N, C-alpha and C positions, 0 to 999 in steps of 0.2 A: 512174262519174263520176270525172273526173280530180281530183287534189289541186291546191290553189292554192299557188303558190310564194310564200313570205314569208321574211324573214330572221329566223332563230331566234337569240336572244341566248344560249339554253342551248347550242345545238349549234355556234354560231359559224359558221354557213354558211347557204346557202339551204336551206330545209326546206319543209314544208307544214303547213298547219293546215286542218282541215275546217270550213267555215263552218257556222253553226247550221242544223240540219235535214239536213245531209249524212249519208250512211250510212257514212262512213269510221269505222273502229274503231281501227285501228293504222296508223301510217306508220313508215317507216325509211329513212334516208339511206345510200347507198353511194357510193363513188368509186373511181377508179383513180389510183394514185400517178403513173403515167406514161402518156403517149399519144403517138402520132405528132403532128407539128406541126399545130396547128389543131384537134385533137380526134380522136374515134373514128369509124371508118367501119363498125364492126360491134360488136355485143354479143350474147353468149348468156347467157340467164337460166335457170338450172335451178330448177324449182319442183316440189315433191312435195306432193300433197294428202294429208291425214291422215284423221282421223275427221270426215267431213262427209256429211250426208244427200244422197242423189242427187235433189235438187230444185233448182229455180232460186232464186236469191237472193244467193248469195255471188259475189264477184269478187276474185280474187287476182292482182295485176298489178304490173308495173314501169313506171314513168314515166321518160322522159328528156326533155332539152331540146336543141333544135338551136341552134347559134350563128349564128342568122339574124336579120336586122333585121326584126322583125314584132311585132305587138301580142300574139300568142300563138305560142309556140315549142314547145309540148309535144306529145308523142306517147306512146302506151303499147301494151303487149302483155301478155296475161294469159289465165287460165283461169277458166271458170265451170262448176260442176257442172250437170247436167241430169237430169231424170227418166229412168229406164231405159226402153228402147223394145224391145218384143218380147222381153223377158227379157235384153236386152243393155245394158251400161253405155254412157253417152254423155257425152262431154266437149265443151264449147263453148270455142273459142279466139277472141279478138278482137285486132285490130291496127288502131290508129286514129291519125290525124294531126289535130291541132287548128290547123294552120297554114292561114290563109286562102289560097285559091288552089291548094290541093292538088288534083290531078287523078287520075283512075283510069279504066281500061278493063277492069279485072279482074272476072270474073264473081262473085267473092265480095264485092265492094266496092260501096259506094254513097256519094253525096255527103252530107255532114253528119256531125257528131260531137257527141253529147250536146246535140242541138238547136241547135248552133252551126256555125260554119264548119269545113271540113276534110273528111276522108273516113274512113269506117268499113269495116272488113273483118271477116268472121267465117266460121268453118267449124265444123261439128259432126262429131265423129269417133265412129262406133259401135264398140263393143267396146274402147273406150279404157280402159286400166288406171288406176285411182285410186291404185294402190300404187307405180307406177313413177315415177321422176324424168322430167319432161318438160323438154327443152331448147328454150326459146323464143328464137329468133334473129331479130334485126333486122340487116340488112346493106345497104349501098349496092351497087347493081348498075350504077351509072353514070348520067350524064345527070340528076342530081338525083333519081333513082328509088331507092326503098327497098322491100325485100322482107321479109315476115314469115313465118317457118316454125316448125313445132313438130316435134320428133323424140322418139320414145320411146327413152330411153337404154338400155333393155334389149333391145327387139326391133329397134331401129334403123329402125322404120317412120317415114317422114317425110311431112309434109303441108304444103302451101303455104296459109297463111291469106289472104294477099293481097299486092298490090303497089300502091304509089301514088307519085306524083311531086310533090315540093314545088316552089314557084315559082322558087327560086334556089339556088345551091350552098350547102351547109352540112354541118357535121359535128356529132357528138354531143358535148356538153360533158362532160368526164370526171368532174367533181365535182358534178354536179347530177342524180343518179339516185335515185329514190324508189320503194320498193315500198309497196303499200297492201293492206289487208285490209278489204274493204267488204261490207256487207249492204245492197244497193241498194233493197230495199223500204222501208227507213227514209228514203230520199230524198223520198218522196212523202207522208209522214204527219205533217208538222210535228214536234212534239217526240215522239219514239218512246217506247214502253214498253220499256225496255231489258231487262226480265225476259223478254221474248218472243224475244230473240235466240237462234236455235238454236246449239247447240254446233258448233264447227268448229275444225280446226287445219290448219296449212300449214307447210312448211319452205321457206325461201328460201336456196338455196345461193349461194356466192360467184359473181358474174358473171365471165365471161371474155371476152377480146377478142383478135383477131389484131393489133389496132392499139393495144393498151394492156396494161398489166401491173399486178400488185400491187393487186388490188381488195380493199376492206375495207368492213365495215359499221360504222355507229355503232349505239348502243343504240336499240331501237325506242321509240316513245312513243305514248301514247293521244291520240286526237283525236275531235272530234265531240261530239254531245249525250250520248253514253253513257260519257263519261270517268268512271272509278271506279265504274261501275254495270254493267259488262258481263263481269265475271269474266275479265278479261284476264290472260294470263300469257305469258312468253316465256323462252327459254333459248338460250344460245349453245352450239353443239356444237363438238367438238374440231376439226372440219374448217374452222371459221370460219363455217359456216352458222348460221342462227337459226330455231328453231321458234317459232311464234306460235299462240296459241289464244285463243278468246273464246266467250262464250255459255253456254247452260244446256241440259242434257238434259231 
């Protein structure tokens, strides 16, 4: 589930808060100091899963916003663990637009996003490493069309998640990028029992762009019903990346 954009007086910028009942545990804002005129036409988000069970439930993703005149301008790309299959690891990747009027003909995609307008795309990768850094890239390919891909930074194996077309020209806003650490089973249970949150950790490396520079992260912050109840921790690494963890063994 995507985060909801609000103005944070703490951060002094657009940030997100998870509404009551949402499964978001941690959010974090990033931005680019510089971009081409009008915004970004590509971003690569490196993500590395840490200690996380090979089961469905967690979603580690990055959200951005298009500078388009619409009631909803968000999109996201991210990774979800999956149960092993035939003794092999599996990773699920998603790439979604929440812009009304988004279209697609890609076989990995379908109409609708989180029960609303937009388009969702997904792919499951067998034998995918949980230890390697995955580069998740969103890029404009012309004619209002955007492509989502994932690349194993070690093996260089690359996969197309999907392609969709938004209804009018737009670029990505350079200072409205938000990662989220979500346990989506909590979205459907009302007030969750936070002690049942499984342990997981993830590292969000600094995003990069061919059309922007000098990305940086703000400090993460807790959101949702499990604030101060989910054993949350985070740490900034020397590279500028942030590791985030939550849950219980």
